[in-house]
C-alpha positions as CSV (number, residue, x, y, z in Angstrom):
1,X,132.6,-230.1,63.6
2,X,132.4,-228.4,66.5
3,X,135.0,-225.6,67.7
4,X,136.9,-228.5,70.2
5,X,137.2,-230.7,67.4
6,X,138.6,-228.3,64.7
7,X,141.0,-227.5,66.8
8,X,141.2,-231.1,67.6
9,X,141.8,-232.1,64.5
10,X,144.2,-229.3,63.4
11,X,146.8,-230.2,66.3
12,X,146.8,-233.3,65.1
13,X,147.1,-232.1,61.3
14,X,150.0,-230.2,62.2
15,X,151.6,-232.6,64.3
16,X,151.2,-235.3,61.3
17,X,152.7,-232.8,59.1
18,X,155.8,-231.9,61.1
19,X,156.5,-235.7,62.1
20,X,156.2,-236.4,58.1
21,X,158.6,-234.1,57.6
22,X,161.1,-235.4,59.9
23,X,161.1,-238.3,59.1
24,X,161.9,-238.2,55.4
25,X,164.6,-236.1,55.7
26,X,165.9,-239.2,58.3
27,X,164.7,-241.1,54.9
28,X,166.7,-238.8,53.1
29,X,169.5,-239.0,55.3
30,X,169.5,-234.9,55.0
31,X,171.4,-234.3,58.4
32,X,172.6,-230.2,58.3
33,X,174.9,-229.0,61.0
34,X,173.0,-226.9,63.4
35,X,173.3,-223.2,62.7
36,X,171.4,-219.8,63.4
37,X,170.9,-219.6,60.0
38,X,169.0,-223.4,60.3
39,X,167.2,-222.5,62.9
40,X,166.0,-219.1,61.7
41,X,164.7,-221.3,58.1
42,X,162.8,-224.0,59.8
43,X,161.1,-221.5,62.0
44,X,160.3,-219.4,59.5
45,X,159.4,-221.8,56.5
46,X,157.2,-223.2,59.0
47,X,155.4,-220.2,59.8
48,X,155.2,-219.7,56.4
49,X,153.2,-222.9,55.6
50,X,150.8,-222.7,58.5
51,X,149.9,-218.8,57.3
52,X,149.1,-219.8,53.7
53,X,147.7,-223.0,54.7
54,X,145.1,-221.0,56.8
55,X,145.1,-217.8,54.3
56,X,143.6,-220.7,52.2
57,X,141.7,-222.5,54.8
58,X,139.8,-219.3,56.6
59,X,140.2,-217.0,53.6
60,X,139.9,-218.7,49.5
61,X,137.9,-222.0,50.5
62,X,134.6,-220.4,52.3
63,X,134.6,-218.1,49.8
64,X,134.7,-219.9,46.5
65,X,133.7,-223.6,47.7
66,X,130.3,-223.8,49.1
67,X,129.0,-221.3,46.6
68,X,130.8,-223.1,43.8
69,X,132.9,-219.9,42.5
70,X,135.5,-222.3,41.0
71,X,137.0,-219.6,38.7
72,X,137.4,-217.6,42.0
73,X,138.7,-220.8,43.5
74,X,141.8,-221.1,40.9
75,X,142.2,-217.4,41.1
76,X,142.7,-217.8,44.8
77,X,145.4,-220.3,44.4
78,X,146.8,-218.6,42.0
79,X,147.4,-215.9,44.1
80,X,148.2,-218.0,47.3
81,X,151.7,-219.7,45.0
82,X,152.3,-215.8,44.6
83,X,152.0,-214.8,47.8
84,X,153.8,-218.1,49.3
85,X,156.8,-216.9,47.1
86,X,156.8,-213.4,47.9
87,X,156.8,-214.0,51.8
88,X,159.0,-216.7,51.4
89,X,161.6,-214.3,49.5
90,X,161.1,-211.3,52.3
91,X,161.6,-214.1,55.3
92,X,165.2,-216.1,54.1
93,X,166.4,-213.3,51.4
94,X,166.0,-210.0,53.5
95,X,164.9,-210.8,57.5
96,X,166.9,-213.9,57.7
97,X,169.6,-213.0,55.7
98,X,170.4,-209.2,57.3
99,X,170.9,-211.3,60.4
100,X,172.9,-214.4,59.2
101,X,174.6,-212.4,56.2
102,X,173.5,-215.7,54.7
103,X,171.1,-216.1,51.6
104,X,168.5,-219.6,50.9
105,X,168.9,-219.2,47.3
106,X,171.9,-218.2,45.0
107,X,172.2,-214.9,43.2
108,X,170.9,-217.0,40.0
109,X,168.2,-218.4,41.7
110,X,166.7,-215.2,42.9
111,X,165.6,-214.4,40.0
112,X,161.8,-213.8,40.3
113,X,160.6,-216.2,37.5
114,X,162.6,-219.4,38.8
115,X,162.0,-218.3,42.3
116,X,158.0,-218.5,41.6
117,X,158.6,-221.8,39.2
118,X,161.0,-223.7,42.6
119,X,158.2,-222.3,45.3
120,X,155.3,-223.3,43.4
121,X,155.7,-226.7,44.6
122,X,155.7,-226.4,47.8
123,X,153.4,-223.6,47.5
124,X,150.8,-225.9,45.7
125,X,151.6,-228.5,48.3
126,X,150.2,-227.1,51.6
127,X,147.4,-225.2,49.5
128,X,146.3,-228.9,48.5
129,X,146.6,-230.0,52.0
130,X,144.5,-226.6,53.1
131,X,141.8,-227.7,50.5
132,X,141.7,-231.0,51.3
133,X,141.2,-230.4,55.5
134,X,138.7,-227.6,54.6
135,X,137.0,-230.2,52.0
136,X,136.6,-232.9,54.8
137,X,135.2,-230.1,57.5
138,X,132.3,-228.8,54.5
139,X,131.3,-232.4,54.1
140,X,131.0,-233.0,58.4
141,X,129.4,-230.2,58.5
142,X,126.5,-230.5,56.0
143,X,126.0,-233.5,57.3
144,X,125.5,-232.6,60.4
145,X,123.3,-229.5,59.4
146,X,121.2,-231.8,57.1
147,X,120.8,-234.2,60.5
148,X,119.6,-231.4,62.3
149,X,116.9,-230.0,59.6
150,X,115.8,-234.0,59.6
151,X,115.3,-233.4,63.6
152,X,113.8,-229.9,63.4
153,X,111.4,-230.7,60.7
154,X,110.3,-234.0,62.4
155,X,110.1,-232.3,66.0
156,X,107.9,-229.4,64.2
157,X,105.9,-232.4,62.4
158,X,105.4,-233.5,66.7
159,X,104.6,-230.7,68.0
160,X,101.4,-230.2,65.2
161,X,100.7,-234.0,66.9
162,X,101.4,-234.0,70.0
163,X,98.0,-234.3,71.7
164,X,97.1,-237.0,69.1
165,X,96.4,-240.0,70.6
166,X,95.6,-242.3,67.5
167,X,95.4,-241.2,63.9
168,X,92.4,-243.4,63.2
169,X,91.1,-242.0,66.3
170,X,91.5,-238.8,65.7
171,X,89.9,-239.7,61.9
172,X,87.5,-241.3,63.1
173,X,85.9,-239.1,66.1
174,X,86.4,-236.1,63.2
175,X,84.3,-238.1,60.6
176,X,81.9,-238.6,63.5
177,X,81.7,-235.0,64.4
178,X,81.4,-233.7,61.0
179,X,78.6,-236.3,60.3
180,X,76.5,-234.7,62.9
181,X,77.5,-231.4,62.2
182,X,75.9,-231.4,58.8
183,X,72.6,-231.5,60.3
184,X,73.3,-228.6,62.5
185,X,75.7,-226.5,60.8
186,X,77.4,-226.7,57.2
187,X,79.9,-224.2,58.3
188,X,80.9,-226.1,61.4
189,X,81.2,-229.5,59.0
190,X,83.2,-228.1,56.3
191,X,85.3,-226.7,59.4
192,X,85.8,-230.2,60.7
193,X,86.4,-231.7,57.3
194,X,88.9,-229.4,56.8
195,X,91.1,-229.9,60.1
196,X,90.5,-233.9,59.7
197,X,92.2,-233.1,55.8
198,X,95.0,-230.7,57.4
199,X,95.8,-233.9,60.1
200,X,95.4,-236.6,57.3
201,X,98.1,-234.9,54.9
202,X,100.7,-234.3,57.7
203,X,100.5,-238.0,59.2
204,X,100.0,-240.0,56.0
205,X,100.5,-237.9,52.6
206,X,103.8,-235.6,54.2
207,X,106.2,-238.5,55.4
208,X,108.9,-237.5,52.3
209,X,110.7,-234.5,51.3
210,X,109.5,-233.7,48.0
211,X,105.3,-233.7,47.8
212,X,103.0,-232.1,45.4
213,X,102.5,-229.1,45.3
214,X,98.4,-229.2,45.1
215,X,98.1,-230.9,48.8
216,X,100.6,-228.2,49.5
217,X,98.7,-225.6,48.9
218,X,95.1,-227.2,49.6
219,X,96.7,-227.9,53.5
220,X,97.6,-223.9,52.9
221,X,94.3,-222.7,52.3
222,X,92.7,-225.0,54.8
223,X,95.2,-223.5,57.5
224,X,94.0,-219.7,56.3
225,X,90.1,-220.7,56.5
226,X,90.4,-222.5,60.1
227,X,91.9,-218.9,61.2
228,X,89.4,-216.8,59.5
229,X,86.8,-218.8,61.2
230,X,89.1,-218.0,64.3
231,X,88.8,-214.5,63.8
232,X,84.8,-214.4,63.3
233,X,85.6,-213.6,59.9
234,X,87.3,-210.5,60.5
235,X,91.1,-211.7,59.6
236,X,91.5,-209.4,56.5
237,X,93.6,-211.5,54.2
238,X,94.0,-211.0,50.8
239,X,95.4,-214.4,48.4
240,X,96.1,-215.5,45.3
241,X,97.2,-219.1,44.5
242,X,98.0,-220.5,41.1
243,X,95.2,-222.2,39.0
244,X,96.7,-225.7,37.8
245,X,99.1,-227.1,40.6
246,X,98.6,-230.3,39.9
247,X,101.9,-231.1,37.8
248,X,104.7,-229.8,40.0
249,X,106.2,-231.1,43.6
250,X,107.7,-228.8,46.1
251,X,109.6,-229.2,49.6
252,X,107.0,-230.5,52.3
253,X,105.7,-228.2,54.9
254,X,108.6,-225.3,53.4
255,X,105.4,-222.5,53.0
256,X,103.6,-222.7,56.1
257,X,106.5,-221.7,58.1
258,X,106.0,-218.4,56.5
259,X,102.4,-218.2,57.4
260,X,102.4,-219.1,60.2
261,X,104.4,-216.0,61.6
262,X,102.5,-213.9,59.8
263,X,99.5,-215.1,62.1
264,X,101.5,-215.3,64.9
265,X,103.4,-211.8,64.7
266,X,101.3,-210.3,61.9
267,X,98.4,-207.1,62.5
268,X,95.4,-209.7,61.0
269,X,92.5,-207.4,61.8
270,X,92.8,-204.5,60.6
271,X,90.8,-203.8,57.2
272,X,93.3,-200.5,56.2
273,X,96.3,-203.0,56.2
274,X,95.2,-206.5,55.4
275,X,98.1,-209.5,54.6
276,X,98.9,-210.1,51.2
277,X,99.8,-213.5,50.0
278,X,100.5,-214.2,46.6
279,X,101.6,-217.5,45.6
280,X,102.1,-218.0,41.4
281,X,104.2,-220.3,38.9
282,X,106.5,-218.4,36.5
283,X,108.5,-220.8,33.7
284,X,109.0,-223.8,36.3
285,X,109.6,-221.5,39.7
286,X,107.2,-221.0,42.0
287,X,107.0,-216.9,43.5
288,X,105.4,-216.6,46.9
289,X,105.0,-212.8,48.5
290,X,103.7,-212.3,51.8
291,X,103.4,-208.6,53.2
292,X,101.7,-207.9,56.5
293,X,101.9,-205.1,58.8
294,X,103.7,-206.2,62.3
295,X,103.3,-205.8,65.9
296,X,105.5,-203.5,67.2
297,X,108.8,-205.2,69.2
298,X,107.9,-208.7,67.7
299,X,110.4,-210.6,66.7
300,X,109.3,-212.9,63.8
301,X,112.6,-215.4,64.2
302,X,112.0,-215.9,68.1
303,X,110.7,-219.3,68.3
304,X,110.3,-222.2,65.9
305,X,112.4,-223.4,63.4
306,X,113.5,-220.0,62.1
307,X,114.8,-218.4,59.1
308,X,117.9,-219.2,59.6
309,X,117.0,-222.9,59.6
310,X,114.8,-222.1,56.3
311,X,117.5,-220.9,54.5
312,X,119.7,-223.7,55.6
313,X,116.9,-226.3,54.5
314,X,116.6,-224.2,51.1
315,X,120.6,-224.0,50.5
316,X,120.9,-227.9,50.8
317,X,117.7,-228.3,48.4
318,X,118.1,-225.9,45.7
319,X,121.7,-224.3,46.0
320,X,122.0,-221.3,44.4
321,X,118.5,-221.7,42.3
322,X,116.7,-220.2,44.8
323,X,116.0,-216.5,46.6
324,X,114.5,-215.5,49.7
325,X,114.5,-211.8,50.4
326,X,113.0,-210.5,54.1
327,X,112.8,-206.9,54.3
328,X,111.1,-205.3,58.0
329,X,111.0,-201.9,58.0
330,X,108.7,-199.4,59.8
331,X,106.9,-202.1,61.6
332,X,105.8,-203.8,58.0
333,X,107.3,-207.1,56.9
334,X,107.7,-208.4,53.5
335,X,109.1,-211.8,52.3
336,X,109.6,-212.8,49.0
337,X,110.3,-216.4,47.9
338,X,111.4,-218.2,44.4
339,X,112.8,-221.8,43.8
340,X,112.3,-224.3,41.2
341,X,109.7,-226.4,41.1
342,X,109.8,-230.2,39.7
343,X,107.7,-232.4,37.9
């Protein structure tokens, strides 16, 4: 939901809200003689309902519902009820009374316990409407973000394969190159085989959201190996991978983003500052650390999917069960990622 849509839906809501109130007053035959007190009371009560509505919509709900902090949400609702009664008392029994000399509640009814109880109905009504309105907005936003992430993922895959004429043609050609290179250069033939396996993995084995961890790690290892060849084996990287990843599964093409950014922005040819990559499994959690020196002035989130969308994807898949910490200081970049594995 974009900003213009949100404003339009808010205006529509308040139009319906006021219209329904007037309609029910008409059905119940509540006709009151016009007076200054009545005008001020109607304006004040509408202002109060709008204030509590947006207090919940913009303040309480966004900081509790997405994070599933249900106890804090209940606490926010209780505070909102007391806030409703307190503000209403100030508006009607203090301000309007000073202007018109008339109270809305009798002396007996203005006792604080009864006053809060009597106002809880009106407070809870507007709070419930606010929560429902926020819930609809939240679901629409999550669906839009999920759709956008799916598009971004597909675009990332297409960028990798944009020069591909035909998968079968490429695989067959690479296999021919591999067979010819075996007689000339064993290292070259191995590189061609790695490239062929990477293309096959992206094209055929990576069409689902969840993939075997072993295939994802093999893809990373091939990617690193080809970069090492590109740097004439002067790419200084120290890496460690888990020994038995066969039984686990992870979201596809999630880890490669961090390696791509390291190779794009990091300093790779300094033996005194090697890239450190550590991927391990601990109690059904995958842990990944990437540490590297960076080129001065480079921005890790300048292009590509970016860390913002990576976080959104992690939020949608894992909720609050993952950790992603990114630190950059003194031209040194550190990433720590942890999320639960499935079998």
